[in-house]
PQR file of N, CA, C, O and H, with PARSE charges and radii, in Angstrom:
ATOM      1  N   MET A   1     -20.515 -27.748  21.786 -0.4000 1.5000
ATOM      2  CA  MET A   1     -19.820 -27.671  20.530 -0.0000 2.0000
ATOM      3  C   MET A   1     -20.313 -28.831  19.658  0.5500 1.7000
ATOM      4  O   MET A   1     -20.275 -29.992  20.064 -0.5500 1.4000
ATOM      5  N   LYS A   2     -20.762 -28.500  18.487 -0.4000 1.5000
ATOM      6  CA  LYS A   2     -21.278 -29.519  17.588 -0.0000 2.0000
ATOM      7  C   LYS A   2     -20.256 -29.824  16.503  0.5500 1.7000
ATOM      8  O   LYS A   2     -19.539 -28.943  16.028 -0.5500 1.4000
ATOM      9  H   LYS A   2     -20.794 -27.556  18.157  0.4000 1.0000
ATOM     10  N   GLU A   3     -20.210 -31.094  16.127 -0.4000 1.5000
ATOM     11  CA  GLU A   3     -19.235 -31.536  15.137 -0.0000 2.0000
ATOM     12  C   GLU A   3     -19.348 -30.756  13.832  0.5500 1.7000
ATOM     13  O   GLU A   3     -18.329 -30.432  13.223 -0.5500 1.4000
ATOM     14  H   GLU A   3     -20.792 -31.809  16.513  0.4000 1.0000
ATOM     15  N   LYS A   4     -20.559 -30.451  13.394 -0.4000 1.5000
ATOM     16  CA  LYS A   4     -20.710 -29.725  12.127 -0.0000 2.0000
ATOM     17  C   LYS A   4     -20.052 -28.347  12.207  0.5500 1.7000
ATOM     18  O   LYS A   4     -19.511 -27.862  11.214 -0.5500 1.4000
ATOM     19  H   LYS A   4     -21.387 -30.715  13.889  0.4000 1.0000
ATOM     20  N   HIS A   5     -20.094 -27.719  13.370 -0.4000 1.5000
ATOM     21  CA  HIS A   5     -19.453 -26.408  13.530 -0.0000 2.0000
ATOM     22  C   HIS A   5     -17.935 -26.547  13.546  0.5500 1.7000
ATOM     23  O   HIS A   5     -17.223 -25.708  12.994 -0.5500 1.4000
ATOM     24  H   HIS A   5     -20.534 -28.113  14.178  0.4000 1.0000
ATOM     25  N   ILE A   6     -17.451 -27.595  14.173 -0.4000 1.5000
ATOM     26  CA  ILE A   6     -16.006 -27.845  14.202 -0.0000 2.0000
ATOM     27  C   ILE A   6     -15.495 -28.084  12.784  0.5500 1.7000
ATOM     28  O   ILE A   6     -14.488 -27.503  12.380 -0.5500 1.4000
ATOM     29  H   ILE A   6     -18.029 -28.276  14.622  0.4000 1.0000
ATOM     30  N   ARG A   7     -16.178 -28.926  12.040 -0.4000 1.5000
ATOM     31  CA  ARG A   7     -15.767 -29.235  10.661 -0.0000 2.0000
ATOM     32  C   ARG A   7     -15.802 -27.991   9.777  0.5500 1.7000
ATOM     33  O   ARG A   7     -14.920 -27.797   8.940 -0.5500 1.4000
ATOM     34  H   ARG A   7     -16.996 -29.398  12.369  0.4000 1.0000
ATOM     35  N   LYS A   8     -16.810 -27.157   9.959 -0.4000 1.5000
ATOM     36  CA  LYS A   8     -16.909 -25.927   9.175 -0.0000 2.0000
ATOM     37  C   LYS A   8     -15.733 -25.002   9.490  0.5500 1.7000
ATOM     38  O   LYS A   8     -15.159 -24.404   8.580 -0.5500 1.4000
ATOM     39  H   LYS A   8     -17.527 -27.314  10.639  0.4000 1.0000
ATOM     40  N   CYS A   9     -15.372 -24.879  10.753 -0.4000 1.5000
ATOM     41  CA  CYS A   9     -14.220 -24.059  11.136 -0.0000 2.0000
ATOM     42  C   CYS A   9     -12.947 -24.615  10.523  0.5500 1.7000
ATOM     43  O   CYS A   9     -12.101 -23.856  10.051 -0.5500 1.4000
ATOM     44  H   CYS A   9     -15.838 -25.364  11.493  0.4000 1.0000
ATOM     45  N   GLU A  10     -12.804 -25.925  10.526 -0.4000 1.5000
ATOM     46  CA  GLU A  10     -11.633 -26.545   9.898 -0.0000 2.0000
ATOM     47  C   GLU A  10     -11.584 -26.214   8.411  0.5500 1.7000
ATOM     48  O   GLU A  10     -10.525 -25.877   7.881 -0.5500 1.4000
ATOM     49  H   GLU A  10     -13.491 -26.542  10.909  0.4000 1.0000
ATOM     50  N   GLU A  11     -12.717 -26.309   7.746 -0.4000 1.5000
ATOM     51  CA  GLU A  11     -12.785 -26.002   6.307 -0.0000 2.0000
ATOM     52  C   GLU A  11     -12.396 -24.550   6.027  0.5500 1.7000
ATOM     53  O   GLU A  11     -11.738 -24.257   5.029 -0.5500 1.4000
ATOM     54  H   GLU A  11     -13.576 -26.584   8.176  0.4000 1.0000
ATOM     55  N   LEU A  12     -12.803 -23.659   6.904 -0.4000 1.5000
ATOM     56  CA  LEU A  12     -12.559 -22.230   6.713 -0.0000 2.0000
ATOM     57  C   LEU A  12     -11.205 -21.767   7.252  0.5500 1.7000
ATOM     58  O   LEU A  12     -10.818 -20.613   7.068 -0.5500 1.4000
ATOM     59  H   LEU A  12     -13.337 -23.897   7.715  0.4000 1.0000
ATOM     60  N   GLY A  13     -10.490 -22.676   7.918 -0.4000 1.5000
ATOM     61  CA  GLY A  13      -9.195 -22.311   8.480 -0.0000 2.0000
ATOM     62  C   GLY A  13      -9.294 -21.516   9.768  0.5500 1.7000
ATOM     63  O   GLY A  13      -8.362 -20.799  10.131 -0.5500 1.4000
ATOM     64  H   GLY A  13     -10.804 -23.613   8.068  0.4000 1.0000
ATOM     65  N   VAL A  14     -10.420 -21.637  10.464 -0.4000 1.5000
ATOM     66  CA  VAL A  14     -10.615 -20.945  11.738 -0.0000 2.0000
ATOM     67  C   VAL A  14     -10.065 -21.829  12.861  0.5500 1.7000
ATOM     68  O   VAL A  14     -10.482 -22.977  13.011 -0.5500 1.4000
ATOM     69  H   VAL A  14     -11.177 -22.220  10.170  0.4000 1.0000
ATOM     70  N   GLN A  15      -9.139 -21.295  13.638 -0.4000 1.5000
ATOM     71  CA  GLN A  15      -8.541 -22.048  14.739 -0.0000 2.0000
ATOM     72  C   GLN A  15      -9.448 -21.980  15.954  0.5500 1.7000
ATOM     73  O   GLN A  15      -9.728 -20.897  16.469 -0.5500 1.4000
ATOM     74  H   GLN A  15      -8.801 -20.361  13.516  0.4000 1.0000
ATOM     75  N   LEU A  16      -9.905 -23.131  16.409 -0.4000 1.5000
ATOM     76  CA  LEU A  16     -10.714 -23.197  17.623 -0.0000 2.0000
ATOM     77  C   LEU A  16      -9.806 -23.434  18.820  0.5500 1.7000
ATOM     78  O   LEU A  16      -8.832 -24.183  18.744 -0.5500 1.4000
ATOM     79  H   LEU A  16      -9.678 -24.010  15.991  0.4000 1.0000
ATOM     80  N   VAL A  17     -10.145 -22.777  19.933 -0.4000 1.5000
ATOM     81  CA  VAL A  17      -9.432 -22.954  21.193 -0.0000 2.0000
ATOM     82  C   VAL A  17     -10.488 -23.157  22.272  0.5500 1.7000
ATOM     83  O   VAL A  17     -11.442 -22.384  22.360 -0.5500 1.4000
ATOM     84  H   VAL A  17     -10.936 -22.169  19.996  0.4000 1.0000
ATOM     85  N   VAL A  18     -10.326 -24.185  23.089 -0.4000 1.5000
ATOM     86  CA  VAL A  18     -11.270 -24.429  24.186 -0.0000 2.0000
ATOM     87  C   VAL A  18     -10.551 -24.315  25.517  0.5500 1.7000
ATOM     88  O   VAL A  18      -9.378 -24.667  25.647 -0.5500 1.4000
ATOM     89  H   VAL A  18      -9.551 -24.814  23.018  0.4000 1.0000
ATOM     90  N   TRP A  19     -11.286 -23.813  26.507 -0.4000 1.5000
ATOM     91  CA  TRP A  19     -10.745 -23.711  27.853 -0.0000 2.0000
ATOM     92  C   TRP A  19     -11.913 -23.783  28.805  0.5500 1.7000
ATOM     93  O   TRP A  19     -13.030 -23.488  28.377 -0.5500 1.4000
ATOM     94  H   TRP A  19     -12.238 -23.528  26.401  0.4000 1.0000
ATOM     95  N   THR A  20     -11.769 -24.103  29.902 -0.4000 1.5000
ATOM     96  CA  THR A  20     -10.683 -24.842  30.504 -0.0000 2.0000
ATOM     97  C   THR A  20     -11.117 -26.301  30.541  0.5500 1.7000
ATOM     98  O   THR A  20     -12.117 -26.638  31.175 -0.5500 1.4000
ATOM     99  H   THR A  20     -10.862 -24.343  30.250  0.4000 1.0000
ATOM    100  N   VAL A  21     -10.379 -27.154  29.875 -0.4000 1.5000
ATOM    101  CA  VAL A  21     -10.694 -28.576  29.762 -0.0000 2.0000
ATOM    102  C   VAL A  21      -9.977 -29.293  30.902  0.5500 1.7000
ATOM    103  O   VAL A  21      -8.769 -29.520  30.837 -0.5500 1.4000
ATOM    104  H   VAL A  21      -9.567 -26.881  29.361  0.4000 1.0000
ATOM    105  N   ASN A  22     -10.725 -29.647  31.946 -0.4000 1.5000
ATOM    106  CA  ASN A  22     -10.104 -30.227  33.137 -0.0000 2.0000
ATOM    107  C   ASN A  22     -10.554 -31.642  33.465  0.5500 1.7000
ATOM    108  O   ASN A  22      -9.894 -32.329  34.244 -0.5500 1.4000
ATOM    109  H   ASN A  22     -11.706 -29.462  31.999  0.4000 1.0000
ATOM    110  N   THR A  23     -11.661 -32.090  32.890 -0.4000 1.5000
ATOM    111  CA  THR A  23     -12.121 -33.439  33.218 -0.0000 2.0000
ATOM    112  C   THR A  23     -11.680 -34.429  32.144  0.5500 1.7000
ATOM    113  O   THR A  23     -11.456 -34.059  30.992 -0.5500 1.4000
ATOM    114  H   THR A  23     -12.197 -31.532  32.257  0.4000 1.0000
ATOM    115  N   VAL A  24     -11.561 -35.673  32.536 -0.4000 1.5000
ATOM    116  CA  VAL A  24     -11.186 -36.724  31.595 -0.0000 2.0000
ATOM    117  C   VAL A  24     -12.236 -36.824  30.491  0.5500 1.7000
ATOM    118  O   VAL A  24     -11.892 -37.021  29.326 -0.5500 1.4000
ATOM    119  H   VAL A  24     -11.743 -35.974  33.472  0.4000 1.0000
ATOM    120  N   GLU A  25     -13.484 -36.692  30.840 -0.4000 1.5000
ATOM    121  CA  GLU A  25     -14.563 -36.761  29.846 -0.0000 2.0000
ATOM    122  C   GLU A  25     -14.396 -35.663  28.793  0.5500 1.7000
ATOM    123  O   GLU A  25     -14.508 -35.930  27.596 -0.5500 1.4000
ATOM    124  H   GLU A  25     -13.764 -36.532  31.786  0.4000 1.0000
ATOM    125  N   GLN A  26     -14.131 -34.439  29.230 -0.4000 1.5000
ATOM    126  CA  GLN A  26     -13.919 -33.337  28.292 -0.0000 2.0000
ATOM    127  C   GLN A  26     -12.700 -33.608  27.413  0.5500 1.7000
ATOM    128  O   GLN A  26     -12.731 -33.362  26.207 -0.5500 1.4000
ATOM    129  H   GLN A  26     -14.040 -34.222  30.202  0.4000 1.0000
ATOM    130  N   MET A  27     -11.652 -34.105  28.009 -0.4000 1.5000
ATOM    131  CA  MET A  27     -10.414 -34.374  27.270 -0.0000 2.0000
ATOM    132  C   MET A  27     -10.627 -35.444  26.212  0.5500 1.7000
ATOM    133  O   MET A  27     -10.130 -35.320  25.093 -0.5500 1.4000
ATOM    134  H   MET A  27     -11.627 -34.305  28.988  0.4000 1.0000
ATOM    135  N   LYS A  28     -11.359 -36.489  26.557 -0.4000 1.5000
ATOM    136  CA  LYS A  28     -11.623 -37.557  25.587 -0.0000 2.0000
ATOM    137  C   LYS A  28     -12.461 -37.046  24.425  0.5500 1.7000
ATOM    138  O   LYS A  28     -12.270 -37.471  23.285 -0.5500 1.4000
ATOM    139  H   LYS A  28     -11.762 -36.590  27.467  0.4000 1.0000
ATOM    140  N   THR A  29     -13.388 -36.138  24.706 -0.4000 1.5000
ATOM    141  CA  THR A  29     -14.199 -35.551  23.639 -0.0000 2.0000
ATOM    142  C   THR A  29     -13.337 -34.709  22.715  0.5500 1.7000
ATOM    143  O   THR A  29     -13.421 -34.838  21.494 -0.5500 1.4000
ATOM    144  H   THR A  29     -13.544 -35.793  25.631  0.4000 1.0000
ATOM    145  N   ILE A  30     -12.518 -33.856  23.283 -0.4000 1.5000
ATOM    146  CA  ILE A  30     -11.663 -32.961  22.495 -0.0000 2.0000
ATOM    147  C   ILE A  30     -10.608 -33.747  21.725  0.5500 1.7000
ATOM    148  O   ILE A  30     -10.187 -33.328  20.647 -0.5500 1.4000
ATOM    149  H   ILE A  30     -12.450 -33.750  24.275  0.4000 1.0000
ATOM    150  N   LYS A  31     -10.183 -34.867  22.261 -0.4000 1.5000
ATOM    151  CA  LYS A  31      -9.158 -35.681  21.604 -0.0000 2.0000
ATOM    152  C   LYS A  31      -9.600 -36.119  20.199  0.5500 1.7000
ATOM    153  O   LYS A  31      -8.758 -36.391  19.343 -0.5500 1.4000
ATOM    154  H   LYS A  31     -10.525 -35.209  23.136  0.4000 1.0000
ATOM    155  N   GLN A  32     -10.883 -36.185  19.968 -0.4000 1.5000
ATOM    156  CA  GLN A  32     -11.418 -36.571  18.666 -0.0000 2.0000
ATOM    157  C   GLN A  32     -11.139 -35.522  17.591  0.5500 1.7000
ATOM    158  O   GLN A  32     -11.257 -35.801  16.398 -0.5500 1.4000
ATOM    159  H   GLN A  32     -11.567 -35.965  20.663  0.4000 1.0000
ATOM    160  N   TYR A  33     -10.767 -34.315  18.019 -0.4000 1.5000
ATOM    161  CA  TYR A  33     -10.573 -33.194  17.096 -0.0000 2.0000
ATOM    162  C   TYR A  33      -9.175 -32.605  17.284  0.5500 1.7000
ATOM    163  O   TYR A  33      -9.008 -31.630  18.017 -0.5500 1.4000
ATOM    164  H   TYR A  33     -10.671 -34.088  18.988  0.4000 1.0000
ATOM    165  N   PRO A  34      -8.184 -33.184  16.636 -0.5600 1.5000
ATOM    166  CA  PRO A  34      -6.806 -32.737  16.849  0.2800 2.0000
ATOM    167  C   PRO A  34      -6.531 -31.302  16.402  0.5500 1.7000
ATOM    168  O   PRO A  34      -5.497 -30.737  16.759 -0.5500 1.4000
ATOM    169  N   SER A  35      -7.428 -30.712  15.637 -0.4000 1.5000
ATOM    170  CA  SER A  35      -7.210 -29.332  15.191 -0.0000 2.0000
ATOM    171  C   SER A  35      -7.520 -28.313  16.292  0.5500 1.7000
ATOM    172  O   SER A  35      -7.133 -27.150  16.178 -0.5500 1.4000
ATOM    173  H   SER A  35      -8.267 -31.171  15.347  0.4000 1.0000
ATOM    174  N   ILE A  36      -8.205 -28.729  17.344 -0.4000 1.5000
ATOM    175  CA  ILE A  36      -8.598 -27.812  18.417 -0.0000 2.0000
ATOM    176  C   ILE A  36      -7.471 -27.675  19.429  0.5500 1.7000
ATOM    177  O   ILE A  36      -6.927 -28.669  19.911 -0.5500 1.4000
ATOM    178  H   ILE A  36      -8.520 -29.674  17.437  0.4000 1.0000
ATOM    179  N   LEU A  37      -7.132 -26.438  19.742 -0.4000 1.5000
ATOM    180  CA  LEU A  37      -6.152 -26.171  20.798 -0.0000 2.0000
ATOM    181  C   LEU A  37      -6.863 -26.195  22.138  0.5500 1.7000
ATOM    182  O   LEU A  37      -8.025 -25.802  22.242 -0.5500 1.4000
ATOM    183  H   LEU A  37      -7.574 -25.631  19.350  0.4000 1.0000
ATOM    184  N   VAL A  38      -6.153 -26.661  23.174 -0.4000 1.5000
ATOM    185  CA  VAL A  38      -6.756 -26.876  24.480 -0.0000 2.0000
ATOM    186  C   VAL A  38      -5.964 -26.147  25.558  0.5500 1.7000
ATOM    187  O   VAL A  38      -4.735 -26.107  25.522 -0.5500 1.4000
ATOM    188  H   VAL A  38      -5.209 -26.980  23.090  0.4000 1.0000
ATOM    189  N   THR A  39      -6.684 -25.571  26.513 -0.4000 1.5000
ATOM    190  CA  THR A  39      -6.045 -25.082  27.733 -0.0000 2.0000
ATOM    191  C   THR A  39      -6.601 -25.902  28.891  0.5500 1.7000
ATOM    192  O   THR A  39      -7.769 -26.290  28.884 -0.5500 1.4000
ATOM    193  H   THR A  39      -7.683 -25.603  26.542  0.4000 1.0000
ATOM    194  N   THR A  40      -5.753 -26.161  29.887 -0.4000 1.5000
ATOM    195  CA  THR A  40      -6.160 -26.969  31.029 -0.0000 2.0000
ATOM    196  C   THR A  40      -5.372 -26.572  32.265  0.5500 1.7000
ATOM    197  O   THR A  40      -4.258 -26.056  32.175 -0.5500 1.4000
ATOM    198  H   THR A  40      -4.804 -25.846  29.892  0.4000 1.0000
ATOM    199  N   ASP A  41      -5.969 -26.821  33.414 -0.4000 1.5000
ATOM    200  CA  ASP A  41      -5.282 -26.671  34.694 -0.0000 2.0000
ATOM    201  C   ASP A  41      -4.749 -28.022  35.173  0.5500 1.7000
ATOM    202  O   ASP A  41      -4.048 -28.097  36.182 -0.5500 1.4000
ATOM    203  H   ASP A  41      -6.874 -27.240  33.487  0.4000 1.0000
ATOM    204  N   GLU A  42      -5.085 -29.081  34.446 -0.4000 1.5000
ATOM    205  CA  GLU A  42      -4.766 -30.450  34.857 -0.0000 2.0000
ATOM    206  C   GLU A  42      -3.773 -31.073  33.878  0.5500 1.7000
ATOM    207  O   GLU A  42      -4.133 -31.958  33.103 -0.5500 1.4000
ATOM    208  H   GLU A  42      -5.654 -29.020  33.626  0.4000 1.0000
ATOM    209  N   LEU A  43      -2.534 -30.614  33.913 -0.4000 1.5000
ATOM    210  CA  LEU A  43      -1.540 -31.058  32.939 -0.0000 2.0000
ATOM    211  C   LEU A  43      -1.228 -32.552  33.036  0.5500 1.7000
ATOM    212  O   LEU A  43      -1.090 -33.212  32.006 -0.5500 1.4000
ATOM    213  H   LEU A  43      -2.240 -29.895  34.543  0.4000 1.0000
ATOM    214  N   GLU A  44      -1.115 -33.086  34.219 -0.4000 1.5000
ATOM    215  CA  GLU A  44      -0.832 -34.520  34.373 -0.0000 2.0000
ATOM    216  C   GLU A  44      -1.991 -35.365  33.846  0.5500 1.7000
ATOM    217  O   GLU A  44      -1.773 -36.383  33.188 -0.5500 1.4000
ATOM    218  H   GLU A  44      -1.227 -32.550  35.056  0.4000 1.0000
ATOM    219  N   ARG A  45      -3.203 -34.948  34.131 -0.4000 1.5000
ATOM    220  CA  ARG A  45      -4.374 -35.669  33.626 -0.0000 2.0000
ATOM    221  C   ARG A  45      -4.419 -35.585  32.105  0.5500 1.7000
ATOM    222  O   ARG A  45      -4.695 -36.579  31.433 -0.5500 1.4000
ATOM    223  H   ARG A  45      -3.380 -34.121  34.665  0.4000 1.0000
ATOM    224  N   TYR A  46      -4.148 -34.402  31.565 -0.4000 1.5000
ATOM    225  CA  TYR A  46      -4.126 -34.195  30.107 -0.0000 2.0000
ATOM    226  C   TYR A  46      -3.074 -35.098  29.461  0.5500 1.7000
ATOM    227  O   TYR A  46      -3.329 -35.731  28.436 -0.5500 1.4000
ATOM    228  H   TYR A  46      -3.923 -33.595  32.111  0.4000 1.0000
ATOM    229  N   LYS A  47      -1.911 -35.147  30.065 -0.4000 1.5000
ATOM    230  CA  LYS A  47      -0.825 -35.977  29.556 -0.0000 2.0000
ATOM    231  C   LYS A  47      -1.247 -37.446  29.530  0.5500 1.7000
ATOM    232  O   LYS A  47      -0.959 -38.155  28.565 -0.5500 1.4000
ATOM    233  H   LYS A  47      -1.704 -34.633  30.897  0.4000 1.0000
ATOM    234  N   ALA A  48      -1.915 -37.901  30.566 -0.4000 1.5000
ATOM    235  CA  ALA A  48      -2.345 -39.289  30.654 -0.0000 2.0000
ATOM    236  C   ALA A  48      -3.373 -39.617  29.561  0.5500 1.7000
ATOM    237  O   ALA A  48      -3.331 -40.704  28.985 -0.5500 1.4000
ATOM    238  H   ALA A  48      -2.149 -37.326  31.350  0.4000 1.0000
ATOM    239  N   VAL A  49      -4.279 -38.703  29.278 -0.4000 1.5000
ATOM    240  CA  VAL A  49      -5.314 -38.940  28.267 -0.0000 2.0000
ATOM    241  C   VAL A  49      -4.743 -38.870  26.866  0.5500 1.7000
ATOM    242  O   VAL A  49      -5.143 -39.651  26.003 -0.5500 1.4000
ATOM    243  H   VAL A  49      -4.313 -37.820  29.746  0.4000 1.0000
ATOM    244  N   PHE A  50      -3.810 -37.950  26.614 -0.4000 1.5000
ATOM    245  CA  PHE A  50      -3.327 -37.709  25.257 -0.0000 2.0000
ATOM    246  C   PHE A  50      -2.073 -38.487  24.898  0.5500 1.7000
ATOM    247  O   PHE A  50      -1.612 -38.410  23.759 -0.5500 1.4000
ATOM    248  H   PHE A  50      -3.485 -37.315  27.315  0.4000 1.0000
ATOM    249  N   SER A  51      -1.513 -39.228  25.829 -0.4000 1.5000
ATOM    250  CA  SER A  51      -0.310 -39.996  25.472 -0.0000 2.0000
ATOM    251  C   SER A  51      -0.638 -41.409  25.088  0.5500 1.7000
ATOM    252  O   SER A  51       0.261 -42.184  24.761 -0.5500 1.4000
ATOM    253  H   SER A  51      -1.887 -39.291  26.754  0.4000 1.0000
TER
END
C-alpha cells in the first residue's frame, strides 16, 4: 500500500479496510493512517499498539 494511493482514497471519500493486521510492525504502519479500518486476530496486541 503506497501513501499516494491512501491519500487519493481519502480525497475521494473511499473507505479503505485492511485485513488481517496481526503483527506489531503492520499495526505501527497502519497507525499512521487513522482513516483506514483494520481487522485483526490479535486484539490485545492491537490494543497495546493503539492505546
